[in-house]
C-alpha positions in Angstrom: 103.6 85.6 91.3 99.9 85.1 92.1 97.9 86.8 94.8 94.4 87.8 95.9 93.8 91.3 97.4 92.7 90.9 100.9 93.0 94.5 102.0 93.0 97.8 100.1 96.7 98.4 100.5 99.6 96.0 100.4 103.4 96.0 99.7 105.1 94.2 96.9 108.6 93.6 95.5 109.3 91.4 92.5 112.6 89.9 91.2 111.8 90.9 87.6 110.4 93.8 85.6 106.6 93.2 85.1 103.7 94.9 83.4 101.4 96.7 85.7 98.1 94.9 85.8 94.9 96.9 85.3 93.4 97.7 88.7 96.5 98.1 90.6 98.0 101.5 91.6 101.7 101.7 92.5 103.2 104.1 95.0 106.6 104.7 96.5 107.3 106.5 99.7 110.1 109.0 99.4 109.9 111.0 102.6 107.9 112.4 105.5 106.7 115.9 105.6 108.6 118.3 107.8 106.3 117.5 110.7 107.5 113.9 110.6 103.9 112.6 110.8 102.8 112.6 107.2 104.2 110.2 104.6 104.8 111.4 101.1 103.5 108.9 98.6 104.1 109.3 94.9 102.1 107.4 92.4 104.0 105.5 89.9 102.5 105.3 86.4 105.2 103.1 84.8 105.4 99.3 84.9 107.0 97.5 87.9 110.7 97.4 88.0 112.8 94.6 89.3 114.0 94.7 92.9 111.9 97.8 93.6 109.6 97.9 96.6 106.1 99.4 96.2 103.0 100.1 98.1 100.1 98.9 95.9 96.4 99.8 96.1 93.6 97.6 94.7 90.1 96.5 95.2 89.6 93.7 97.8 88.8 90.4 96.2 90.7 91.1 92.9 93.0 88.2 91.9 96.3 88.8 89.9 98.9 86.8 88.3 102.1 88.7 87.5 104.3 87.0 85.0 108.0 87.8 84.8 111.4 86.3 84.5 112.8 85.4 87.9 116.5 86.1 87.7 117.2 84.2 91.0 118.0 87.3 93.1 117.1 86.7 96.7 118.3 89.8 98.4 116.8 92.8 100.2 116.4 96.0 98.3 115.5 99.5 99.1 117.1 102.7 100.3 118.0 105.8 98.4 115.0 108.1 98.1 112.5 105.3 98.8 111.7 104.8 102.4 110.5 101.2 101.6 112.7 98.1 101.9 111.6 94.9 100.3 112.9 91.3 100.5 113.1 88.5 98.0 114.8 86.2 100.6 112.9 83.0 101.0 113.2 83.2 104.8 112.2 86.9 104.8 114.1 89.7 106.4 114.1 91.0 110.1 112.5 94.3 110.4 114.7 96.7 112.3 113.4 98.2 115.5 111.4 101.5 115.0 110.7 100.6 111.4 107.1 100.1 110.2 105.1 97.2 108.8 101.7 97.3 107.1 99.0 95.6 109.1 95.3 95.5 109.5 93.8 96.9 112.7 90.8 94.8 113.4 89.3 97.1 116.0 89.2 100.1 113.7 88.8 98.0 110.5 91.6 99.8 108.7 95.2 99.5 107.7 98.3 101.3 108.9 102.0 101.1 109.0 102.7 100.2 112.6 106.1 100.8 114.3 107.8 97.6 115.3 109.9 96.5 118.3 112.5 94.6 116.2 110.9 91.2 116.6 109.0 91.2 113.3 110.1 89.4 110.1 109.1 90.8 106.7 108.0 87.9 104.4 109.3 87.3 100.9 107.9 89.6 98.3 106.8 92.1 101.0 108.2 95.5 102.2 108.6 97.5 105.4 108.9 101.2 105.9 111.8 103.0 107.5 110.8 106.7 108.0 113.5 109.3 108.5 114.6 109.3 112.2 112.6 111.6 114.4 112.7 111.7 118.1 108.9 111.9 118.3 108.2 109.3 115.6 104.5 108.3 115.4 103.3 104.9 116.5 101.5 104.4 113.1 100.9 105.9 109.7 97.3 105.6 108.6 95.8 105.8 105.2 92.9 108.2 104.6 90.0 107.7 102.2 91.8 109.6 99.3 94.7 107.3 99.3 96.9 109.9 101.0 98.7 109.0 104.2 98.6 110.7 107.5 99.6 109.7 110.9 99.0 110.3 114.6 101.5 110.4 117.4 100.1 107.7 119.6 97.1 105.3 119.3 97.2 104.1 122.9 96.4 106.1 126.0 94.6 105.8 129.3 95.3 104.7 132.8 95.1 101.4 134.8 95.5 99.3 131.6 92.5 101.0 129.9 93.1 101.7 126.3 91.6 104.6 124.3 91.8 104.5 120.6 91.9 107.8 118.6 91.3 108.2 114.9 92.1 111.2 112.7 88.6 112.7 113.0 
């Protein structure tokens, strides 16, 4: 599997165990804090396991080739204590409504997990986030500069079609 890092954070799932390349930090996401607005990320120091979804952090512009043995599995994997679900299906996997996908917000020049409306497809080798249900679920989970994740309840506001964008500061 070959890729170039385009943004500081990405998601990744591979069909085989692989050595962790130098320069990549792996995380899983096991829960949200009691407030429902803060993701709990846990750094993984081991090598990558097969069929396991991860959030990865690396330097933009780095290029990687991960070599492993493809066992031909083309399923969707996740659940348990990991809030991430990853797909190895060639055609991708529909992301359930109210789940979150990692995207780049051009206006703020930063990344976040944004809540979906059920019309998004997660591509092969990528992952989406399903946070524990919460009636006041946030619209997005943002990364801060320390690699920890925080969120805000709503990124859109205003009247008459005007939009106000808030950040965590």
